[in-house]
C-alpha positions in Angstrom: -165.2 127.0 -36.1 -162.4 129.4 -37.0 -162.4 130.8 -40.5 -159.2 130.3 -42.5 -158.0 132.7 -45.2 -155.0 131.8 -47.3 -152.7 134.0 -49.4 -149.4 133.4 -51.2 -147.2 134.0 -48.2 -149.3 134.1 -45.0 -152.2 132.3 -43.4 -154.3 134.1 -40.8 -156.8 132.5 -38.4 -159.7 134.6 -37.2 -162.7 133.9 -35.1 -164.5 134.6 -31.9 -162.1 134.7 -28.9 -162.9 134.7 -25.2 -162.3 138.1 -23.5 -159.5 136.7 -21.3 -157.7 135.2 -24.3 -158.2 138.4 -26.3 -156.7 140.5 -23.5 -153.8 138.1 -22.9 -153.1 138.0 -26.6 -153.2 141.8 -26.9 -149.7 143.3 -27.5 -150.6 146.6 -25.9 -151.6 144.8 -22.8 -148.2 143.0 -22.8 -146.4 146.3 -23.2 -148.4 147.8 -20.3 -147.4 144.8 -18.1 -143.7 145.3 -19.1 -144.1 149.0 -18.2 -145.5 148.2 -14.8 -142.8 145.7 -14.1 -140.1 148.2 -15.2 -141.6 150.8 -12.9 -141.7 148.4 -10.0 -138.1 147.3 -10.7 -137.0 151.0 -10.7 -138.6 151.5 -7.3 -136.9 148.4 -6.1 -133.6 149.7 -7.2 -134.1 153.3 -5.9 -135.3 152.2 -2.5 -133.0 150.2 -0.2 -134.6 146.7 0.0 -135.0 144.5 3.1 -132.3 141.8 3.1 -133.6 138.2 2.7 -132.8 137.2 6.2 -135.1 139.9 7.6 -138.0 138.2 6.0 -137.4 135.0 7.9 -138.3 136.2 11.4 -140.1 139.1 13.1 -137.1 140.3 15.1 -134.8 140.8 12.1 -137.7 142.4 10.2 -138.4 144.9 13.0 -134.7 145.8 13.2 -134.2 146.3 9.5 -137.4 148.3 9.1 -136.3 150.5 12.0 -133.2 151.3 10.0 -135.2 152.0 6.9 -137.6 154.3 8.8 -134.6 156.2 10.3 -133.2 156.6 6.8 -136.4 157.5 4.8 -138.8 159.2 7.3 -136.9 162.5 7.4 -137.7 162.9 3.6 -140.7 160.7 3.0 -142.5 161.1 6.3 -145.8 159.0 6.5 -145.2 157.5 3.0 -142.7 155.1 4.6 -145.6 153.3 6.3 -147.6 153.2 3.1 -144.5 151.9 1.2 -144.1 149.2 3.8 -147.7 148.0 3.4 -147.4 148.0 -0.4 -144.2 145.9 -0.1 -142.0 148.5 -1.8 -139.1 147.7 0.5 -139.2 144.0 -0.7 -140.3 144.5 -4.3 -138.5 141.5 -5.9 -139.7 139.0 -3.3 -143.2 140.4 -2.9 -146.2 138.2 -4.0 -147.6 140.9 -6.3 -144.3 141.2 -8.2 -144.2 137.5 -8.7 -147.8 137.6 -9.9 -146.9 140.3 -12.4 -144.1 138.1 -13.8 -146.4 135.0 -14.0 -149.1 137.1 -15.8 -146.6 138.4 -18.3 -145.4 134.8 -18.8 -148.9 133.7 -19.6 -149.4 136.7 -21.9 -146.3 135.8 -23.9 -147.4 132.2 -24.2 -150.9 133.2 -25.4 -149.5 135.8 -27.8 -147.0 133.2 -29.2 -149.7 130.6 -29.5 -152.0 133.1 -31.3 -149.2 133.8 -33.8 -148.3 130.2 -34.5 -150.5 130.0 -37.7 -149.0 133.2 -39.1 -145.5 132.0 -38.3 -146.2 128.7 -39.9 -147.7 130.4 -43.0 -144.8 132.9 -43.2 -142.2 130.2 -43.2 -144.0 127.8 -45.5 -142.6 127.0 -48.9 -143.5 129.6 -51.6 -145.3 128.5 -54.7 -142.7 128.3 -57.6 -145.4 128.6 -60.4 -146.2 132.2 -61.0 -148.0 134.0 -63.8 -146.4 136.6 -66.1 -148.0 139.4 -64.1 -145.9 138.3 -61.1 -142.7 139.4 -63.0 -144.0 142.8 -64.0 -141.2 145.3 -63.7 -143.5 147.9 -62.1 -143.6 145.8 -58.9 -140.8 146.1 -56.3 -137.9 143.6 -56.4 -138.4 142.9 -60.2 -135.9 143.2 -63.0 -134.4 141.3 -66.0 -131.0 139.6 -66.7 -129.5 140.1 -70.2 -127.8 136.9 -71.4 -125.1 137.0 -74.1 -127.2 134.6 -76.2 -130.8 133.4 -76.2 -131.6 130.4 -74.1 -131.7 127.0 -75.9 -134.6 124.8 -76.7 -136.5 122.9 -74.0 -134.3 119.8 -74.1 -131.1 121.7 -73.4 -132.8 124.4 -71.2 -133.6 121.7 -68.6 -130.0 120.8 -68.2 -128.9 124.5 -67.7 -131.8 125.0 -65.2 -130.6 122.0 -63.2 -127.0 123.3 -63.3 -128.1 126.7 -62.0 -130.2 124.9 -59.3 -127.1 122.9 -58.2 -125.2 126.2 -57.9 -127.8 127.7 -55.7 -128.0 124.6 -53.5 -124.3 124.7 -52.9 -124.9 128.2 -51.3 -127.6 126.9 -49.0 -130.7 127.7 -51.0 -133.7 125.5 -51.3 -134.4 125.2 -55.1 -137.3 123.9 -57.2 -137.9 123.9 -60.9 -141.4 124.1 -62.4 -143.0 124.6 -65.7 -143.9 128.2 -66.6 -147.7 128.3 -66.8 -147.8 131.0 -69.5 -145.0 129.8 -71.8 -144.9 126.4 -73.6 -141.5 124.8 -72.9 -140.6 127.5 -70.4 -139.3 126.9 -66.9 -139.5 128.7 -63.5 -136.5 128.4 -61.2 -137.4 129.2 -57.6 -134.7 129.5 -54.8 -135.5 130.1 -51.2 -132.9 130.8 -48.5 -133.4 130.9 -44.7 -137.1 130.0 -45.1 -137.4 128.8 -41.5 -135.6 131.7 -39.8 -138.9 133.2 -38.7 -139.5 130.2 -36.6 -136.5 131.2 -34.4 -138.7 133.9 -32.9 -140.3 131.0 -31.0 -136.9 130.2 -29.5 -136.6 133.8 -28.4 -140.1 133.8 -26.9 -139.3 130.5 -25.1 -136.2 132.3 -23.7 -138.4 135.1 -22.4 -140.8 132.7 -20.8 -137.9 130.8 -19.1 -136.4 134.2 -18.0 -139.6 135.3 -16.4 -140.2 132.0 -14.7 -136.6 132.0 -13.4 -137.0 135.5 -12.1 -140.1 134.5 -10.2 -138.4 131.4 -8.9 -135.4 133.5 -7.9 -137.6 135.8 -5.9 -139.4 132.9 -4.1 -136.6 130.5 -3.5 -133.4 132.6 -3.8 -131.6 133.8 -0.8 -129.1 136.7 -0.4 -127.3 137.7 2.8 -124.8 140.5 3.5 -122.2 139.4 6.0 -119.8 141.7 7.8 -116.6 139.9 9.0 -113.7 141.3 10.9 -110.3 139.7 10.7 -110.4 136.1 11.8 -114.2 136.2 12.5 -116.5 133.3 11.5 -120.2 133.6 11.0 -122.9 131.1 9.8 -124.6 131.5 6.4 -128.2 131.1 5.3 -131.4 130.3 7.0 -131.0 128.7 10.4 -131.3 125.0 10.2 -131.2 124.8 6.4 -127.7 125.6 5.4 -126.0 122.3 6.5 -124.0 124.1 9.1 -122.2 126.4 6.5 -119.8 128.8 8.1 -117.5 131.3 6.4 -114.3 132.7 7.9 -112.3 135.8 7.1 -108.8 134.6 7.2 -107.4 137.9 6.0 -108.6 141.1 4.4 -106.4 143.2 2.2 -106.9 146.7 0.7 -103.6 148.0 -0.6 -103.4 151.7 -1.7 -101.6 153.4 -4.6 -99.1 156.2 -4.3 -102.0 158.7 -4.5 -103.7 157.1 -1.5 -106.5 155.5 -3.6 -107.4 151.8 -3.0 -105.6 149.7 -5.7 -107.7 146.6 -4.9 -109.6 144.9 -2.1 -109.9 141.2 -1.5 -110.6 138.6 1.2 -109.0 135.3 1.9 -112.3 133.5 2.6 -112.8 130.0 3.9 -115.9 127.9 3.9 -116.4 125.3 6.7 -118.9 122.5 7.1 -118.9 120.5 10.3 -115.7 122.2 11.5 -113.8 121.2 8.3 -112.7 123.6 5.6 -114.3 122.6 2.3 -113.4 125.6 0.2 -111.0 128.5 0.3 -110.3 131.3 -2.2 -109.1 134.9 -2.5 -112.4 136.6 -3.4 -112.8 139.9 -5.2 -115.9 141.7 -6.6 -115.7 139.8 -9.9 -114.0 136.7 -8.6 -116.5 135.0 -6.2 -116.0 131.7 -4.3 -118.5 129.1 -5.3 -119.5 126.1 -3.2 -122.5 123.8 -3.4 -124.8 126.3 -5.1 -123.6 129.2 -3.0 -121.5 132.2 -4.3 -119.6 134.6 -2.1 -118.7 138.0 -3.5 -116.5 140.7 -2.1 -118.9 143.6 -1.9 -117.8 146.3 0.6 -115.3 147.0 3.4 -114.6 149.5 6.2 -112.5 150.3 9.3 -112.7 148.5 12.6 -111.1 149.0 16.1 -109.4 146.1 17.8 -110.2 146.6 21.5 -109.7 145.0 24.9 -112.2 145.9 27.7 -111.2 145.0 31.3 -112.8 145.5 34.7 -111.2 147.3 37.6 -109.4 144.1 38.7 -107.9 143.6 35.2 -110.1 140.7 34.2 -110.9 140.6 30.5 -114.6 141.5 29.7 -114.4 141.6 25.9 -111.8 141.4 23.2 -112.2 141.7 19.5 -112.8 143.9 16.5 -115.6 146.5 16.6 -116.6 147.4 13.0 -117.5 151.0 12.2 -120.5 150.1 10.1 -122.4 153.4 10.5 -121.7 157.0 10.0 -122.3 160.1 12.1 -121.4 163.6 10.9 -119.6 162.0 7.9 -117.3 159.9 10.1 -117.3 156.1 10.7 -119.3 155.3 13.8 -119.8 152.2 16.0 -121.4 151.3 19.3 -120.5 148.5 21.7 -122.2 147.3 25.0 -120.1 146.5 28.0 -120.5 142.8 29.0 -122.0 142.4 32.5 -123.0 146.1 32.7 -125.7 148.5 31.5 -123.0 150.8 30.2 -121.9 151.1 26.6 -119.5 153.0 24.4 -119.9 155.0 21.3 -116.9 155.4 19.0 -116.1 157.7 16.1 -113.0 157.2 13.8 -111.0 160.4 13.4 -107.5 161.5 12.7 -105.2 163.3 15.1 -103.1 166.4 14.2 -100.4 164.2 12.6 -102.9 162.4 10.4 -102.8 159.1 12.3 -106.0 157.2 13.0 -107.5 157.9 16.4 -110.8 156.9 18.1 -113.0 159.4 19.9 -114.8 157.3 22.5 -117.7 158.2 24.8 -118.8 155.8 27.6 -122.2 156.3 29.0 -124.9 154.5 31.1 -128.6 155.0 31.8 -129.3 157.4 34.6 -131.7 155.7 37.1 -132.7 159.1 38.5 -133.5 160.6 35.1 -137.0 161.2 33.6 -137.9 158.4 31.2 -138.7 159.2 27.6 -142.1 158.4 26.0 -140.8 155.0 25.0 -139.7 154.3 28.5 -135.9 154.6 28.0 -133.9 156.4 30.6 -131.6 159.3 29.6 -127.9 158.6 29.4 -125.2 160.0 31.6 -121.6 160.3 30.4 -119.0 158.2 32.3 -116.0 159.4 30.4 -114.9 160.7 27.0 -111.4 160.4 25.5 -109.5 160.3 22.2 -107.4 157.1 21.9 -104.5 156.5 19.7 -103.2 152.9 19.1 -101.8 151.5 22.3 -103.7 153.9 24.7 -106.2 153.2 27.4 -109.3 155.2 28.3 -111.1 155.0 31.7 -112.3 157.1 34.6 -112.5 156.7 38.4 -115.6 154.8 39.3 -116.2 153.7 35.7 -115.8 150.1 36.5 -114.0 149.3 33.2 -111.3 150.5 30.9 -111.0 150.4 27.1 -107.6 149.6 25.4 -107.2 150.3 21.7 -104.8 147.8 20.3 -104.9 148.9 16.7 -107.2 150.2 13.9 -108.0 147.3 11.6 -110.7 146.7 8.9 -113.7 144.5 8.2 -114.9 143.0 5.0 -118.4 142.7 3.6 -119.3 139.5 1.8 -122.5 138.9 -0.2 -123.6 135.3 0.1 -126.1 134.3 -2.6 -127.9 131.0 -3.3 -130.2 131.1 -6.3 -131.5 127.7 -7.6 -132.9 129.5 -10.6 -129.4 130.8 -11.8 -129.0 128.0 -14.4 -132.4 128.9 -15.8 -131.2 132.5 -16.2 -128.2 131.4 -18.3 -130.4 129.0 -20.4 -132.9 131.8 -21.0 -130.2 134.3 -22.0 -128.8 131.8 -24.4 -132.2 131.1 -25.9 -133.0 134.8 -26.3 -129.7 135.7 -27.8 -129.6 132.7 -30.1 -133.2 133.2 -31.3 -132.6 136.9 -31.8 -129.4 136.4 -33.8 -130.8 133.6 -35.9 -133.9 135.6 -36.7 -132.2 139.0 -37.5 -129.0 137.7 -39.0 -130.7 135.2 -41.3 -133.4 137.1 -43.2 -135.4 135.1 -45.7 -134.7 135.7 -49.4 -136.7 134.3 -52.3 -135.7 134.3 -55.9 -137.7 133.5 -59.1 -136.3 133.3 -62.6 -138.5 132.9 -65.7 -136.6 130.8 -68.4 -138.1 131.0 -71.9 -136.5 129.1 -74.9 -135.1 131.4 -77.6 -135.2 134.5 -75.4 -132.0 136.3 -74.2 -133.7 138.2 -71.3 -134.6 136.4 -68.0 -137.2 138.1 -65.8 -136.1 137.9 -62.2 -137.8 138.5 -58.8 -135.9 139.0 -55.6 -137.9 139.4 -52.4 -136.1 139.9 -49.1 -137.3 140.4 -45.5 -136.4 142.6 -42.6 -134.6 145.2 -44.7 -131.9 142.9 -46.1 -129.6 144.5 -48.7 -130.5 143.1 -52.1 -126.9 143.8 -53.3 -125.8 141.0 -50.9 -127.3 138.5 -53.3 -125.5 139.8 -56.4 -122.8 137.1 -56.4 -125.2 134.1 -56.3 -127.3 135.7 -59.1 -124.1 136.1 -61.1 -123.1 132.5 -60.6 -126.7 131.3 -61.6 -126.5 133.5 -64.7 -123.2 131.9 -65.8 -124.8 128.4 -65.5 -127.8 129.6 -67.6 -125.4 130.9 -70.2 -123.9 127.5 -70.5 -120.6 128.1 -68.7 -119.0 125.2 -66.9 -118.7 124.9 -63.1 
């Protein structure tokens, strides 16, 4: 059975603990866990993470990992493969990160449970009866109050003590009056303010637990998708078969510039469709998302696009639409596009001509059937034609089999679609943490004892405060209590 030790202001429970409980209740172990989680989170922020949709099927995963390898292998080399196996490209959705959050949650619960007896003792009512040695002026927080005249006899003293007690109660203090053990007819007036404020640490700890559980749930059940939309384009959202046929449409993207050429703003007129019917529409910006049925759609990025028409030698339309320049080569926007019905394709780079107008450098190429295959089996490319197109111009070559017409240079918008069932828990946790922290720090406990002795004009006083509260803050209430002890009316 645990042994119990009691003091005036705290109660500590000690006894044999299991090794697991001792470890989970250890504050240093909790700090170590927080450090590991912080390190993992830093890595997750520093390294580009796999998008959520890439974790749903092997094809998307392979494509996204190929991009990450192309980006990081020149600098990290073989470490990229190790990072992939460790899950460092999907830190926040990895099982080990979720396990760390759950472990820290359990540690906080055990630590809090272990501290409950101390919190209960620290917020328990203080004993009003105290001996003369308790008021010794050599101890901190002690002093005396000089009254203009000695305190009256016991019969009248009780009335003044109750008047002083009523004054303290009006200011939110818990007040009790007891007989002074060392003085016949004397009284002890005890006032206690914000006695229970220490219990609000439990509110803060509850908020931390809810926050960690919400973070784990967000990593497991949350879904984030980056969607690139050209003007007028519509694309489905979410995991296939689980989004109730949700489709978003870019009705119009706008990115006006200032007189200096900088972008003044960028926004998208975004529509949400379900079953072919528009159910929501809003002009979305970075900090003004569109919300629908648990989804939020944020404006996140944008870039240039080329509106093209590709026709065969007979003039029949092969492809028409906007090709986004979603990559960069040599510091310039870059895009590729396959030619429908052909093995050929085009590469495009956005440039400016001598007058500063937008122009597209285009290279059409096709695999050379007579070339020597590379190690991966791909054939070398042979150039069909190369040209620089301004708006309204056509590029082709004899025998190419197709022509490319640049109607105009447009733009695309990037939307981040996010669905997080744990988002309400995050707000609840934040409110609990901030509320518990404010109520704990802004309401420090203060305890006041006054020793009232009949026929004596000096009143020994003890003022004990917690968490570095300024004792001068309690001067007004002490002054009002002193007036009531002196016999002044309310």
